[in-house]
N, C-alpha and C positions, 0 to 999 in steps of 0.2 A: 141646451138648444140655442142656436143662433137665429134670430129673425133676420130677414134679408136686409142688408144695407147696400143699396146700389149707388155707386159713385158715377156721376154723370161726366165721365172722362171721354176724351177722344179715343177712337179705336186704337188699341196698342199695336205696335209693330211686333214682329216675332224675332227680334234680334237674339241670337244665341239660344235657341230652344234647348238643344242638347248640350252636353258637357264639352262638345268639340269647339275648337276655336272659331270665332266668327270671321277670322281672316281667311279661312279655307273656302275656296270657291266650291259651291255645291255641285255635286256630280250628277244630279238628277237630270235626265233628258227632258228638256222643255221644247224641243224642236218638232216633235211629232206626237200625234195622238194614237195610242195603241188600241187594238181591239183583239178579238178572239184569235186572229191569225198570228198574233205575237206571243201567245201563251207558251211558256217554257215547258211546263209539265202540270199535271193535274193529279189530285187524289180523288178517286171515285168510290162508289158503293158505301158512302157514309150514311148516317141516319139523321138527317136534319142538322147539318153543321151550322152552328150559330156564331162561333168565335174562334179565332186562332191567336196563339201567343208563341213567340219565338224565344228560345233560351240560348244565349251564347255559350254558356258553360257546357251544356249537353249537346249543343249544336243541333237542336231538334225543334220542330214545330209541334205544339199541342193543340188539338182541335176538340172543342166541346160539341157534343151531339145531343140534340133534344130526344131523338128516338121516340117520337110521339108528339103530342101537343105541346106548344111552347110554354104553357103554364100548368100542365097537367101533373098531378102528384101520382105518377105511375111507377116510380122507383126503378126505371130502366135506362136512365141517362148514363153516358160514359164519356171518357176523354180518350181520344186517339193520339198515339205518338207516331210521328214520321220523322225521318232524318232530313237534313238540310237540302237534299236532292229530291225529296218527295217520296222516298221509298218507305213503305209501311214497316214500322217496327212492331207495333202491336195495336190492333184495332180497339180493344177494350183495356187500355193500359191502366186506367183509373176508373173505379166504380165506387158506389156507395156501400154501406154496410146495412145489416138488418136494423141496427139501432138508428143509423143516420143514412137513409137512402138518398141516392142522387137521382133527382127527378128529371129536370130539364136544364142542364148546365148551360150557362151563357158566358158572360165576360169573365176574364181571368187576369191574374197578376202574379208575378213571381217575386218572391222575397225570401232571402235566407234559405235558398234551396227548397222552398215550399211553393206549391202552386195553389193559389187562393182562387176559388171558383164560386161565382154567384149562382144561386139556385132559387127555387120557388119560395122556400121558407127561410132561407138564410145563406150563409157562406161556409163552404167546406174548405179544408186544407188537406193537401196531399204531399207526401214526400216525392220530390221530383225525380229522385234517383231510383226509387224502388216502385213507385206508383201506389204505395200504401196509403190508406186513409188515416189521417192524423186527428182531425178535430172538426167540430161543427159549431158555428155560432148562430144561435136562433134569433131570427128577426120577426117571428110570427106575432109577437106582442105589439108590433108597430102596424100590423095589418097592411103589409106592403102591397102595392099595386102590381109592379113587375120589377123586381130587383134585376139589374141589368149589367153594369160594368163596374170594374174596380181599378183603382190606381193608388199609388203611394209616392212619398217623397224621400224614402230612405230612412226616415226617422222611426219606422215601425208602425206608425199610424196609417191606416188605410181609409179610403173614401169609396162609398158604394152609391151608384145612382139608382133611382127608382123612376122608370119611364111611365109608370101608371099614376104617379103623383109628382108634383113639382118639388121633389125632396132629394137631398143628399144625406146619407148616413155616414157615421164615423165608427171605425173599429179601433179601439185603443185598449191595450192590455187584455185582449181577448173578449172585450165587452163592446156591444153595439149601442149606439145612441143616435138620435136625430141631430144632425149638425146644421143643416140649412132646411128651412121649410118656406113655403110660399115663393119659390123661385119664379122668375118671369117666364121660364120655359120648362117643358117636361124633358129632363135630361136623359140622353141615351148613352153615348160613349163618353169616356173621361180619360184625360191624359195629363201628365205633369210636365211643366215647362221649367227646367231646372234653373236657368239663368234668371228668369223673372220670378221664380218661387211662386208660381201660380198653377192651379189646376184649371184646365179648360174643358167645357162641357159641349158636346155635340147636341143640338136641339132636335127634338122630335115634333110631330104634329104640324108640320108645315112651316115652323119658324125657321128663319134664316140667320138670326143673330146668335153668335157664339158668346157665351158669358164665361168669365173666369172668376175664381175666388182664391183667397189666400187662407192660411191656417187660422187667421183671426176671425174669419167669416165675412170679410169685406168682398162684395160681389161687384164686378165691373163688366161693362160691355167690352168685348175683346176684338172681334172681327165679325165679318158677315160673308156669306157665300151664296152663289147661285145654287140651283138644285133644291133639295129639301129632303125631309125624313132622313136626316143624317144618322148614321150608325157608328161604325168604327172610326177612330181618330188616333193618329200616330204622329209624333214629332220627328223631324229629321232636319238637323242644322237650323236654318232660318225659316223652315217651312212647317206647315201642318199638312199631313196627308189625310184625306177625308173620304169616307164612303158615303155617297149620296144615292138614295134609292129612287127618288122622284125621276131623275134622268138616267138612272143606271150607269153611274160613273164613279171613277176614282179621281178626286180633284186635288190640286195643290193650291195652297192658300197662304198668303202673308199680307201685309198691309196694302201693298200695291198690286198684288197678283192674285187672281182667282181663275184657274185654268183647269181644263179637263186633261188628265194624263192618260186615262184608259176608259174606253166605252166598254162596259162589261156586258156579257150576254144575259145576265139576270140581275136581280136586285142584290147588291152587295150588303153583307151583314158586317160583323165586327172583324175588321181586317187585322192581320199580323204583319210585322215588318222585321226582316233580317237586315239590321242597319249596316253590318259589315259588308255585305254583298249586294245591298240594295235590291233584295228580292221581297216582293210583296205577295202575301197570301190572301186570297179573296174567297170567303165562303158564301155559298148560296143555300139557304135552308131548303128551298123548293127543288133544287137539282141534286141534293145529296152529294155535293161535290165542292172541292176547293181548287181554284185555279191559281197558278203562280206566274207572275211576270217579273222581268227585270226592269227596274226604273233607271238604271245607270245609262249615262250617255255613251259609255264604252261597251255596253252589252245589249244594245238595241236589236 
């Protein structure tokens, strides 16, 4: 377990978040604020969609569905698969098993053709090509508050946020442990910034400062944003794309920029991003729907 070591550094810039060259001019449209009239397509009739994850290999979006209360142990959660154009492939593409039920799936991460899914009592893994359930890592011994989102750096180690506690857990060699405790914020979303070799945390409970940590456990202030109750967070080139529930918006942020990209019709949860086509997927738990927008300056 790493106790929090906060470095009092100036807010870091987001140079080269993704593995793309920093010399490439970002193609995100910053000239206009979009709204519901700009939606490309939607996936409806879901069951409390909390998170979306895009996979470039299968060219598909995966949507986690609560299908009940957000922290209820009711064994009826599922993952929906849709193609890159929003066409339904299978509503209940991934489900739990009798031994390892899927209750209220939320944040997801893809690694080695496996979808890792946070749930009430732990983290499930599924074969992304077949939808089969593979494994479950039990967190119940930590008495988690609300396991929420997952990210990794390609090393095989994953990090899981707990929005009910100021804690980040680590999964290494199929074993969970507390990695950071007593964080200055209650973390919701998490994403990895490859160039900086940092994980950034989206703060919950009204905080507006985003903290980052490295694999040694050093925690630093990273950036801040208007809005609040931040949920999903995705990197793109020199930017962070952030879901803000307080003002119902999708925001873009870097050291000198904090701007609304989309005014959403509801409170956005854990967003997903198709980086190749700059299509963002925005789930709303209350609406049973995911809306899709283009962020590209050439596809406005």
